[in-house]
Backbone as a ProteinNet text record, in pm:
[ID]
protein_1_A
[PRIMARY]
VLLFFLQLLDCFVIPVVILLSWFFLLVRYKAVHFVGIVVCILGMGCMAGTDVLVGRQQGAGENKLIGDLLVLGGATLYGISNVCEEYIVRNLSRVEFLGMIGLFGSFFSGIQLAIMEHKELLKVPWDWQIARLK
[TERTIARY]
95.8	5.4	87.4	191.1	242.1	327.3	398.9	492.6	411	288.7	232.5	229.5	190.1	187.4	290.4	424	549.4	613	582.7	597.4	498.5	393.8	286.8	367.8	423	486.4	611.3	703.5	808.3	804.1	713.5	663.9	603	524.9	465.3	511.5	621.6	716.6	822.8	885.2	950.8	895.6	742.3	690.9	638.3	630.5	601.1	713.5	825.2	934	988.6	980.5	1019.2	931	799.3	718.4	765.5	764.4	802.3	867.3	1027.2	1132.1	1144.3	1025	1004.7	973.1	850.3	806	860.8	890.1	969.9	1132.8	1168.4	1356.3	1398.9	1323.5	1309.2	1443.5	1401.6	1528.6	1473.3	1520	1499	1549	1466	1468.3	1500.4	1537.6	1548.5	1441.9	1439.4	1304.4	1339.8	1435.1	1455.1	1412.3	1395	1341.5	1216.5	1124.7	987.8	930.7	1058.2	995.5	1022	1069.1	1103.4	959.5	921	799.8	678.3	673.2	567.5	601	699.9	737.1	663.8	700.3	670.2	514.1	431	296.7	202.9	328	247.6	281.4	391.4	397.8	302.3	280.1	191.8	20.2	20.2	-116.8	-115.7	-13.1	11.7	-1.5	60	33.9	-110.4	-150.6	-285.1	-422.4	-365.6	-441.9	-435.1	-313	-268.2	-344.7	-352	-385.7	-563.3	-620.6	-784.3	-794.5	-697.5	-714	-717	-619.3	-598.3	-682.3	-737.3	-860.8	-749.6	-634.6	-558.9	-638	-646.2	-687.3	-577.5	-618.7	-484.7	-492.5	-582.1	-596.4	-716.7	-735.2	-870.8	-971.3	-910.8	-981.5	-1087.7	-1203.3	-1321.8	-1294.5	-1218.9	-1208.3	-1071	-1034.2	-905.2	-868.8	-1008.1	-965.3	-941.8	-985.4	-918.5	-751.5	-717.1	-624.6	-517	-548.7	-477.2	-426.5	-563.3	-554.4	-477.7	-453.6	-329.2	-228.9	-171.5	-67.8	-36.3	-105.3	-52	-61	-118.1	-109.6	6	45.1	180.1	292.6	296.9	417.5	419.8	291	306.5	347	364.3	409	561.8	603.9	726.6	803.6	759.2	804.9	825.4	709.7	736.1	844	868.9	963.4	1105.3	1112.2	1225.8	1275.8	1165.7	1186.2	1240.8	1176.6	1211.9	1339.6	1348.8	1523.7	1617.7	1568.7	1665.2	1716.8	1546.8	1550.7	1656.1	1623.8	1710	1844.3	1901.7	2025.6	2111.1	2014.7	2042.5	2071.1	1994.6	1968.4	2055	2078.8	2128.5	2258.8	2316.3	2439.7	2380.5	2465.3	2423.7	2436.9	2551.1	2581	2431.1	2385	2274.1	2140.5	2121.7	2036.4	2060.5	2171.5	2176.1	2179	2210.6	2192.8	2046.2	1978.4	1796.9	1741	1777.4	1739.3	1741.7	1893	1913.9	1839.6	1824.6	1765.8	1606.9	1534.5	1371.8	1376.1	1452.4	1441.8	1439.6	1536.4	1547.6	1437.2	1382.5	1253.9	1109.1	1098.2	968.8	988.5	1121.4	1110.8	1098.6	1204.9	1131.3	978.1	934.3	779.9	705	729.7	676.8	703	878.5	898.7	815.7	768.7	712.3	559	490.4	348.1	365.7	436.2	417.1	468.1	572	638.1	646.9	555	554	549.4	492.7	461.7	615.2	686.4	835.4	930.4	892.8	1017	966.8	849.6	833.9	884.2	907	986.9	1129.2	1199	1346	1371.2	1494.5	1515.9	1618.7	1577.7	1635.1	1753.9	1852.5	1999.6	2124.1	2196.4	2369.5	2393.9	2387.2	2466.2	2403.6	2292.5	2209.2	2299.1	2335	2400.1	2556.6	2582.6	2748.2	2787.1	2868.7	2935	3009.3	3008.5	3089.6	3214.1
-134.9	5.3	115.9	163.9	234.8	225.5	131.8	121	221.5	175.6	235.5	387.5	433.4	599.7	647.4	575.6	647.1	648.4	534.3	536.7	635.3	654.3	759	888.6	902.7	1039.3	1068.3	941.1	964.9	978.9	894.1	948.4	1038.7	1120.3	1242.5	1356.8	1371.9	1483.1	1500.1	1411.4	1446.1	1516.9	1491.8	1582.5	1734.8	1733.2	1866.5	1969.6	1867.6	1966.5	2008.2	1907.6	1987.7	2063.2	2073.7	2179	2303.6	2319.4	2421.2	2470.5	2404.2	2420	2490.6	2441	2495.7	2651.5	2642	2764.9	2885.3	2869.2	2941.8	2974.1	2890.9	2899.5	2871	2872.3	2894.7	2793.1	2689.7	2549.2	2483.1	2466.2	2416.9	2256.7	2160.9	2016.6	1955.6	1870.3	1792.8	1687.6	1628.8	1526	1410.9	1386	1262	1296.9	1418.1	1464.2	1412.1	1481.8	1453.8	1357.5	1230.5	1074.8	1024	1086.7	1037.1	1087.1	1217.9	1261.4	1139.8	1122	1005.9	891.1	830.5	727	704.5	825.7	869.5	864	907	942.1	760.4	714.1	580.9	483.4	474.9	426.6	432.4	570.7	589.2	526	549.2	452.2	324	266.1	104.9	34.9	139.5	109.3	127.8	209.9	246.9	136.6	113	14.1	-143	-169.6	-290.4	-341.5	-221.6	-224.2	-248.2	-194.1	-203.6	-336.9	-392.9	-509.6	-652.7	-596	-742.2	-722	-602.8	-606.9	-575.2	-527.9	-494.7	-371.6	-418.5	-310.7	-202.5	-85.8	7.5	61.9	9.2	29.6	10.7	57.8	24.5	150.7	261.6	372.1	376.3	429.2	448.6	550.5	642.5	751.9	710.8	606.6	612.5	715.2	800.3	885.5	1010.7	1029.8	1131	1133.2	1023.1	985.6	981.7	928.5	945.3	1127.6	1172.6	1308.5	1411.4	1378.2	1402.6	1350.7	1266.1	1239.2	1306.4	1329.6	1402.6	1555.3	1582.9	1727.8	1732.8	1639.9	1642.4	1628.8	1567.6	1568.3	1673.2	1737.2	1875.9	1977.2	1981.3	2089.2	2082	1936.2	1892.5	1911.1	1892.8	1966.1	2116.1	2212.1	2363.7	2342.3	2311.2	2339.9	2312.4	2202.5	2172.8	2301.9	2339.6	2444	2599.3	2585.8	2721.3	2714.5	2584.6	2592.4	2608	2565.7	2577.7	2707.9	2806	2912.6	3013.2	2981.1	3029.7	3015.6	2923.9	2857.7	2942.7	2965.1	3010.1	3154	3223.7	3386.6	3431.7	3336.5	3398.1	3283.9	3289.9	3225.8	3091.3	2979.2	2852.4	2848.9	2932.7	2961.6	2997.2	3119.2	3193.9	3068.4	3002	2884.8	2791.5	2714.2	2631.3	2709.2	2832.2	2909.2	2921	2948.5	2964.4	2832.1	2738.6	2592.1	2566	2603.8	2556.4	2646.3	2760.4	2847.7	2826.6	2803.4	2786.6	2640.4	2562.9	2410.6	2403	2460.1	2473	2544	2652.5	2720.6	2623.9	2562.7	2495.8	2361.9	2292.5	2186.5	2213.1	2334.8	2419.6	2417.6	2464.5	2480.5	2314.7	2264.5	2109	2034.3	2064.5	2007.7	2067.5	2203.6	2266.7	2181.7	2146.4	2157.8	1994.3	1907.1	1758.4	1717.6	1777.3	1710.5	1838.6	1889.3	2013.7	1960.6	1846.2	1780.4	1719.4	1640	1633.6	1721.4	1834.6	1957.4	1979.7	1996.4	2044.8	1979.1	1824.2	1768	1776.9	1832.7	1839	1936.1	1946	2042.8	2118.2	2240.2	2313.4	2402.2	2375	2465.5	2454.7	2518.7	2582.2	2401.6	2295.2	2214.6	2096.5	2130.7	2065.6	2114.1	2258.4	2321.1	2271	2235.7	2202.2	2062.9	2090.5	1976.9	1888.7	1770.9	1668.2	1598.5
42.6	12.7	-8.5	70	100.2	-3.5	-54.3	-195.7	-301.9	-305.8	-451.6	-448.2	-295.5	-300	-322.8	-248.4	-294.9	-440.3	-500.7	-637	-743.2	-671.4	-766.5	-734.6	-614.4	-581.2	-639.4	-669.9	-713.2	-901.9	-929.4	-1069.5	-1120.4	-1033.2	-1063	-1038.3	-951.8	-910.7	-1038.9	-1127.5	-1250.5	-1324.8	-1368	-1469	-1407.1	-1297.1	-1250.9	-1240.2	-1198.6	-1201.6	-1345.5	-1410.7	-1600.1	-1638.7	-1630.3	-1671	-1575.2	-1467.8	-1378.9	-1431	-1465.3	-1480.3	-1640.4	-1706.4	-1857.9	-1867.9	-1764	-1732	-1669	-1546.1	-1479.3	-1464.2	-1489.9	-1502.4	-1657.1	-1756.1	-1883.7	-1925.7	-1839.7	-1912	-2019.5	-2137.7	-2246.1	-2252.7	-2254.8	-2266.2	-2414	-2414.9	-2543.4	-2546.7	-2687.7	-2679.4	-2563.9	-2567.9	-2468.8	-2332.5	-2299.1	-2166.3	-2140.2	-2263	-2272.7	-2315.2	-2339.4	-2331.5	-2185.3	-2116.5	-1992.2	-1944.9	-1949.3	-1899.2	-1949.4	-2054.9	-2096.6	-2001.8	-2003.1	-1946.2	-1793.4	-1739.1	-1582.3	-1573.8	-1660.7	-1656.5	-1696.7	-1802.5	-1860.8	-1736.6	-1656.1	-1516.8	-1428.8	-1405.6	-1269.9	-1344.3	-1463.1	-1500.6	-1519.7	-1510.8	-1517.5	-1375.7	-1299	-1153.5	-1088.8	-1109.5	-1094.5	-1170.3	-1305	-1345	-1308.2	-1273.8	-1217.4	-1077.8	-988.9	-866.2	-888.3	-997.2	-1000.1	-1060.8	-1167.2	-1236.5	-1139.9	-1058.2	-952.7	-876.9	-815.9	-706.8	-558.4	-584.2	-445.4	-346.9	-260.9	-127.4	-120.3	-131.1	-107.8	36.6	100.8	251.2	294.5	405.2	486.1	477.9	421.7	371.7	285.9	316.5	227.3	105.4	121.9	20.5	-44.6	-123.6	-181.9	-280.3	-352.9	-489.8	-391.4	-297.1	-195.1	-159.1	-114	-92.9	-204.3	-308.9	-445.1	-466.2	-461.4	-475.3	-401.2	-269.5	-172	-197.3	-246.1	-289	-409.6	-501.3	-615.4	-588.6	-483.9	-469.8	-353	-257.2	-240.3	-306.5	-398.6	-514.7	-581.1	-603.2	-711.8	-602.5	-500.5	-381.6	-383.7	-339.5	-360.8	-502.9	-592.3	-710.6	-729	-689.2	-671.3	-572.4	-474.4	-398.7	-443.7	-521.9	-589	-667.4	-758.5	-863.8	-808	-662.2	-581.6	-543.3	-498	-460.5	-574.2	-676.9	-788.7	-841.5	-813.3	-855.7	-739.8	-625.5	-519	-540.7	-566.9	-590.3	-686.3	-810	-951	-897.7	-838.9	-836.2	-700.5	-603.1	-469.1	-473.8	-349.8	-337.6	-280.4	-261.8	-226.6	-74.8	-26.7	125.2	171.4	108.3	157.5	183	46.2	34.9	181.4	208	292.9	416	449.7	572	577.5	513.4	522.1	517.2	467.9	490.7	658	698.6	818.4	928.3	915.8	997.9	1001.2	904.1	907	951.9	891.3	958.1	1104	1181	1305.1	1360.8	1326.7	1351	1341.8	1257	1236	1313.5	1311.8	1436.7	1566.1	1598.9	1747.4	1767.3	1667.6	1696.7	1723.4	1630.1	1616	1750.3	1793.5	1918.4	2052.1	2053.1	2138.3	2140.9	2020.8	2009.8	2059.5	2013.6	2022.9	2163.5	2229.7	2332.4	2421.6	2451.4	2547.5	2686.2	2690.2	2847.5	2857.3	2777.4	2820.2	2864.7	2784.7	2747.1	2933.3	2967.7	3121.3	3210	3191.6	3312.1	3303.6	3191.3	3197	3302.7	3412	3465.6	3427.4	3361.4	3293.1	3386.4	3378.7	3399.7	3335.7	3371.7	3287.9	3255	3341.1	3316.4	3166.4	3118.5	3009.8	2930.8	2911.9	2766.5	2775.7	2862.3	2882.9	2810.4	2718.1	2646.4	2733.3	2716.4	2793.3	2688.1
[MASK]
++++++++++++++++++++++++++++++++++++++++++++++++++++++++++++++++++++++++++++++++++++++++++++++++++++++++++++++++++++++++++++++++++++++

């Protein structure tokens, strides 16, 4: 079940990235790249068709179509993030990009930590010895 969604995600990201790069980054691809897009889309269709023909259950949920659409939406957002990263690296410096990834990654990870582990954080005896490296 999970493997199907991962393959669907992986196959759909490639066409998204190529199309967005074509329009926004003005990257020009060769015919072989477009053949790759067609192969990715055909592969997605074959995977979905095989599951339907074999009658495999994709999970215990009732809304399989919504699940598939959410996976495709996630793949689209992942492709958008890849193209945005490429744009930033091209127009700004790599050092600035990596610094911003670290900064915002730490910020959002801290928010997730505070939300998910707030009870455990309150149990920690916070003092100067915790920060000391051994």
